[in-house]
Phi, psi and omega in degrees: 000138178253127181231129175276133181228165177252177178302318180297316180292329178302318181295338181266000181293150174294112185287339184278338183278142173295147181199161173245131175237122180249131172265129183223168172232141181296339182261006187265117178300309178301328178295320179295319178294320180296328181300325177292320178297315181294323177297320178295316178296321180298324177291322181287326182231069186296339181278348183269122182284130175239125179244142176240142183228129179291119182304317186282332184266355184228055187297319180297317180294317181297322178291318180298325180270000177072030179276121185261331184212186181221151354285146174229129178249127178250134180248124184245143173220127180052040175083358182245141174289124181252339175200168184210136174237129180246141181086178180289124179239155179278159182307314182302324180292322181288316178300319180299318179293323178293314181298329179292343179281344184291000000 
């Protein structure tokens, strides 16, 4: 499932569950293409939480997490960032990063 969240909602997330958080911009072409990939992954792995955060509307959070550009995908396990993919990535690379969280 893909859920759009804000900085405030980010703080309320279950820190123990593995998750993917993508920072995107509404004006970013690669972000739009990535959204189709993430929707496909969400169908394939419906139990895995995917959160998207607007890069432009959540500046403090992006700075706190060290996100420099978009799209940027952060992979978390037990509350810690364990990997990061920047730019448009293909489905196999994203699936591999998700599987590594298991």
